[in-house]
Structure formats: structure tokens, C-alpha cells
N, C-alpha and C positions, 0 to 999 in steps of 0.2 A: 504494500500500500504506500504510494508516494507521499501521502499526507502524514502517515505515521513515521516514515523515514525522515521527513523534514522536521517533524516534531522532536524525534529522538536526537537528531543531529543538533538541533537548536539548543535543547536542554544540555546536551553533552558539552557544547561549546561554552555555555554559560557557567556550568560547573567547573570546567577547566580554567576559565579566566578568573573566576572567583577564588580558586585555590591559589593562583599566582599572586593575588593581591595581598598586601600586608594587613591581614586581619588577625583574628585570634586563633585561627585554625593552624596552630604551629605544627602539630603532628601531621596534618594533611600536607602542608608544604614540604616538610621533611621527607614524607613518603614519596611525594612527587619527585623530589631531587634525587633520592636514593634510587628510585626506579629508573629515572632518566640516566643517571650515572651508570647503573648496572648494564643497561642496554648499550650505552655508548662505549663503555670499556670492553664489553663482550664483543661488539662488532669491530672495534678498533683492533683488538687482538686477532680476530679472525682474518681481517684484511691484511694485517702485517704478516701473519703466518703464511697465508696463501702467496703473497707477493714475494716473500723471502724464499720459501721453498721452491716455487716455480722459477724464480730467478737463479737460485743455486743449482737446480737441476739443469736448466738451460745452459748456464755458464760452464759447468763441469762437463756436461755432455758435448758441448761445443769444443772444449779443449781436447777431450778424448778422441773425438772423431776428426779433429783437426790434425792431431799428431799421428793417429793410426788409420784414419779413414773410417767410414761407416761400415765397410765390409772389406775383407781381404780374400783374394783367391791365392791359394798356396798349397804346398804339401805339408801335412801335419808334422812330418819328420824334421822340417826346417826349423822348428822351435829349438831342437836340441843341437842341430848342426846345419845352419843356413847355407854354408858353402858347399855341402855335399848333396843337397836336395833342391836344385833349381827347377823352375818351371819354364816351359817354352813360351816365348813372347812373340806372337805373330800379329802383324797389323790387322789381319782379317779378324782375329779373335777380339782384339781391342775395339775395333769398329763395331762388331756385333754387340759387345757388352754395352758400349756407349750409346747404342741406338735404343736401348731399353728406356722406356719412359720413366722419368724420375731421377735418372743418373746424370750427374753434371761433369764428373771427371773420372777418367780411368788412367792410372799411372803405374808403370812398372817400377819396382824398387829393388835394389840389391843391398844385402847386408853382409857384414864381415865382423866377426868377433876379434878383439885384440886387446892390447895393453898400451896405454900411454905412460911413458916413464920420463921423469925429470930428474934433476940431481938429488932431490930430497924427497920425492914422492912418486907414487904410481897409481894408476886408475884403470880398472877394466872398462872397456868401452864396446859399444856396438856401432860400427861405422855404417851409416845409412846413406846410400848413394842414390841420387835422383837425377832426372834429365832436365833439359831447359823448358820442357812443356809441363813440368810438374806444377800442381796447384799449390804454390808456395806462399799464398796469401796469409795463412795462419802463422807460419814460422816468421814471416816478415813482420807481423804485428808484434811479435814477442822478442825481436832483436833489441837489446838494451845498449849495445855498443857495437860500432863497426858496421859491417854490411854482410849480406849473404854471399856465399861462394858462387863462382860461375859454374852453374850446374850444366852438365853435358853427358851424353852417353857415348861420345866418340873421342873427345879430347880431355885428358886428365889435367886438371889445373893444380892439383895438390893443395887446394885451399879448403879449410874446414871452418865450421861454425860449431863452437863448443858452448856448453851451458855455463851459467854463472857459478853453479855449484862446483862443476869441474874446475873452472878457473880458480876458484878459491882453494880447492883441495890441492891443486897442482901448482899454485902461485904463478898462473899464466895470465898474460894480458894480450890485447889485440896487437898484432904485429910480430908476436913471438913465433919462432920456429920450434916445432916439437917433433919428437921421434915416437913413432908408434910401431909396435912389434906384433906380428901375426904368426900364429903357429898352425901349420897344417902338416904336410909331410916334412917340412923344414921350417925354420924360423926365418921370417922375412921382415925386413925393416924398411919403413918408409918415412920420409921427412915431410911434414905438412906445415903450412903457414896458417896461423890463426887470423882470420880476417873479420871475425865477428863473435859476439857473445849473446846468447839468448836466455830467456827465463820464462818458463810456462807455469812454474809452481807445481807441476806434476812430477813429484820427486822420483817415482819409479822410472821415468823417462829422462829427466834432467840429469840424474846421476850417471847415466850410461850412454845415451845417444849422442853421437857426433855426426853432423851433416856434412856431406861432401858431394862430389859429382859421381854419377853412376859409372863413368868410364874408369875411374880409379879403383872402385870396388870390384868391378868385373875383371880388371887386370889382376888384382890380388887373388881373386878366386879362379883365375885361368879360364874365364868364361868368354864366350863371344857375345856380341851385343844383343843377340836374340835370347839370352838367358837372364833370369831374374829370380830373386828369392820369393817375391810375391807381387801381386798386382793389387794396388789400392783402388777401391771403388768408392767414390763420394757421391752422395745424394743431395738433392735440393733441400730435403726436409728429413730430420731424424725420424719422424713418425712413419716414413715410407719404408723403413727397413723390412718389416714383416711382409709387405706387398712385393718388394723388389727382389729380396733374397731368393725366393723359390725360382724366379725367372733366371737369375744368374746361375743358380745351381743346375737347372735344366740345360742351359747353354754350355756349361762346363763339363757335363758328365762324360763326354767322349774324349776329353783331353787327358794326357798323362804327363807326369814330370819326367826328369831325365832318367830316373830309375824305374819307370813304369808304374809309379804310384798314381792314385787318383787325385784330381784336383779337389780341394775342399774349399767351401765358401763359408767363412766365419764372419759373423757380424760383430760389432763392438760389444754386444751383449754376451757373446760366446767366447770371444778371444781371451785366452788365459791371461794376457797382459792387462785387460780392462774389465773382465767379467765381474770381479769382486766389487769394483767401484760402481758399475751400473746397477748391480743388485742392491748395493747400499743406497743409491739414489732412489730406487724404487720403494725401498722401505720407508723413505721419508713421507710417502703418500699416506701411510698408515698413521704416522705421527700427526699429520695435518687433520685427518678425520677425527682422531681422538680430541685434538684441540677444538675443532669445530663443535663436536658433541658437548664438550665441557662448557664452552662459552655460550652455546645455545641454552644449556641448562641454567647457567648463571643469569642470562637475560630473562628466561622464563620465570625463574624463582623470584627475582627482584620485582618483576611485573605483577606476579600473583600476590606477593606480600603487599606491594603498594596498593593493589586493587582492594584487598581485604580491608586495609586501613581506611581507604577512601569510602568504602561502603559503610563501615561502622560509623565514621564521622558524619555521613550523610543519611543516617537512619531517619531523622525527623523529616528530611526532604523526601525520602522514599515514602514515608507515611502520608505526607501531603499529596504526593502524586497519585498514590493509590486511592486516597479519599476523593480525589477529583476524577477518578475513573480509569487511571492508567492500569493496564494489565501487567502481570508479572513479566511476560515476554517483552513488552515495551520497555519496562524498567531495566531488564537485562541488557537490551540493546543500547540503552542510554549509557550504562556503565562500561560496556565493552567499547563503545565509541569514545567514551571519556578516556579510557585507558589507551585507546589507539592514538589519541593526540599526544599522550606522554611517550608512547612507543616511537612515533614518527620523529618527535623531538630528539629522542635518544639516538635514532638512526642517523639523523642529520649530524649531530655532534660526533657520533662514532665515525662517520665517513670523513669529517673534517680532521679529526685527530689521527685516524689510521692512515689516510692518504697523505696527510701532512708529514708524518714520521717517515713514510715510505719515500716521499719526494726528497726529504732532507737526506736520507741515506743514499738515494740515487745520485744526487748532485754533489754531496759533500762527503759521503762515505765515512761517517763518524764512528761506525761500528767496525772495528778491525778484527781480523781473524788470523790464525797461524796458518800460513800457506802450506807448511809441511804436513799439516793434518787435514785441512779443509780445501786445499788446492786453489784457494783464492785469498787475496790479501785483505779484502773487505767484503762484508756480507752483500751479495748481489741481490737486486730486486727486479721483478718483472711485473709491470702493472697490466693485468688482464681485465679489461672492461667487462667481458662476459662473466668471469668468475665473481667480480665485485657486485655486479647487478644480481647475479644468482644468489649470493650470500645475503644481500639486502632483502630480496623477495622471500627467500626461505625463512629468514629471521622474522620478517613481518608476519608471514603466514603461521609459522609454528607458535610464535609467542602469542598471537591473537587467539589461536585455538586453545592454548593453555589457560586463557582467561575465561573460557566459557563455563567451566565447572564452578569456579568461585563465584561467578555472577549469579548462580542459582540460589545463593544465600538470601538474595533480595526476596525470593518467593516466600520465605518463612517469616518475613517481617509483617506484623499486623498494624494496620493504620492507627487503631485506637491507642496502642502502646507507643508506636513510633513517634506520633506527633508530640507526646509528652517526654520523649527521650532526650536527655541532655548528656 
């Protein structure tokens, strides 16, 4: 009934405005403030949690896929001995893989295990060789000193890019010449020039990986240019891994490595180097759901408590309304709408506080983290409009529903006693 809806909304507005005024209803004002604060704090915590976790997952996944690619085509035996288990690299195969929808880059990579030795220290390394077409945007973003080497698969430049961690351990700086030793059937020594230093904060990679041209690594492995340790496959979106990986597997099933072994297609979620980290990132989703449930409970509890106090303080008003002919259902609607005004005010403040803190972190990064543990130097945030709108709507809906049961208390209030109630 439109008339009844207009009446309940009118009365609810009047009650809400009167509660805000400086009158003798001290408990009513306090209840309103507590309920508003409860909703605001709960919503702000939910927004911050979602933005931080989504930002953290996106940042770390971007680093993992940037360093190792979203998928790798390789022989599983290459994890133990990359130089003994190369795969064949044909341009025909690369073109077929790259033609799959969703794939942005397909790059052959050659690896060689070795040791860098200086006068007072040594470091085990994995020499990673790439060519001039390699998608090097990620590593260029993380160069902190110098430049990237001249990558090639035909001309060895003997230039390397080492990590800041390695530079600190070995006391090396840009421009230094270093000696690296490689053991296969015999010990081979190669001198490299350090032209740059990078830092990704992915310690399992920064401690060991050294970047150079693919020609140098293939020469150390005694490979021709059509051999590689693996082929890195990069996608346009991380979320497309499940859709694209079966297609790459089907395309690779007829290919064999140099020893007759099958090609394997491992995603960043399955790769032994990265699987533990991606599983840990997935577990963060559970933490978010727990936080959301707790904060929803806080918002609902404070609203129910506030509504009960408001009903008790308005007992005489309820009695007058009933004496004038208002039904129990009508009065319930009045108090639910009354509480909805408080709820909406709490949502507004919750959005202001939550998004304000998120934006401060985004632009000023005041919350710092230990990169050796969390892979990032500051807590990253990602503002997802869809998630924020969904949280607001769900909070509004669920909290409103929790107020339905306490509103039935008004049905037990008798007009004759309520009018005399003080």
C-alpha cells in the first residue's frame, strides 16, 4: 500500500531526526552512535581486507608469472639437470602455440647451473639465457642499477644481470668482471661482465638466477640454437591458465625432448618453483571470508542492540501509534526503516574510512612489509569496484534482515500501558 509506505517512511524519518537532536534521550543517541560506528568499522575492515588481499594476490602472482611465465613447456627431468634434458625448439611449434587465443608471448629459455666465485665468497647460480625477442618487460621494471644485457641466441655478449642479493653476498657492483664455473663432464670457466642489478623480492629466484643471452648458455651446454631447457608461455590474463593449458598440452603431446621424453606443460600453479607460493595465495581467500563473516556479525549485532534500545525508549510513541490505529506490521516497518537510516549512515562512513585508508596506502605506502617473507616491500592494494559494491549491498541486505526479528517486540506492547510508560 503506497499510503502506508509513505506513512511509515515519514514517521521513521521523524524518529531518526528527533534522536539526533540534543534532547534528553541520551541512551537513544548513544545507541545510534554505537550502531553507526559498528556498521562503519565493520564495513571499513571488510573493504580494507578485500583490497589488500586482492592487491597482494595480484602483485605476487604478477611477479611469479613475470619471472617464470604463466606456463612452461619442458621435460620434467630438466629440474634436476637442465643441461642434459633439452627440448627441441622449432619455429613451427612456437607459431602454433602463439596462435592459441589468450597467449601473448612464447619464448625459448636455456638454463645452466654453476658457481660464481670471488676472492672472498661464492654463490651457486642458475644462468638463465634468453633471446632478443624475449618478453623482458618484467625484468626491466625491476632493474635497480645499470641496464639489461644484450640478449641474443646467436651472439654471446658475456654480459649478465645479477640480483641485489647476489651483489651483496659477493660484494659485486655494476661494471665488475666475475668468473663463473660450470661442471658437466669437465669444469668450464667463463668470465662475465656485470652490466646491471635487479631486485624482485622473490628470494627463491633472486638468490640464484642470473640473466644473460641464450647464445652463451647454449654454448656452455654444447647445444645448437634449436635446443632449449624450456619454452615460457605468457598469457594476457592469469585467470586464463585453466582454459589455455589443456590446449597447449594437446598441441605438445606429439613432441619429444632430446632423450625421447614427453613434453610437459606446467602452469605457475604446478611448477615446483612456484606451487607453494600460489597455494599460499589461494589460502588467503579463506582468511578474507572469515573476516567478512566476523565483520558482518559485528555490524548485525550492533544494529540489533541499537534497535532494541530505540524500541524500548520509544515505547510510549508505539502506544500512541497503536491507539491511533497503526497495526503491528506498520509499526515494525517504521522501526526497520528507522534502523535503515542508521545503517545507511554507517555504510557511508564505512566507505569513507575504508576507501580513505586504502587510497592512502596506494599512494603513500605507509604500511611496510618484509620482502623476504611477503615478496613485496609495502602492502599492495587493488580497488575493485565490483567487490566494494557487492560488500555494501550484502551488508545492507543481511543487516536489514537481522533487524526483522527484534522488530516483533513492538507487537507485544499494549497501548494502555505504553502510553503511561516512562
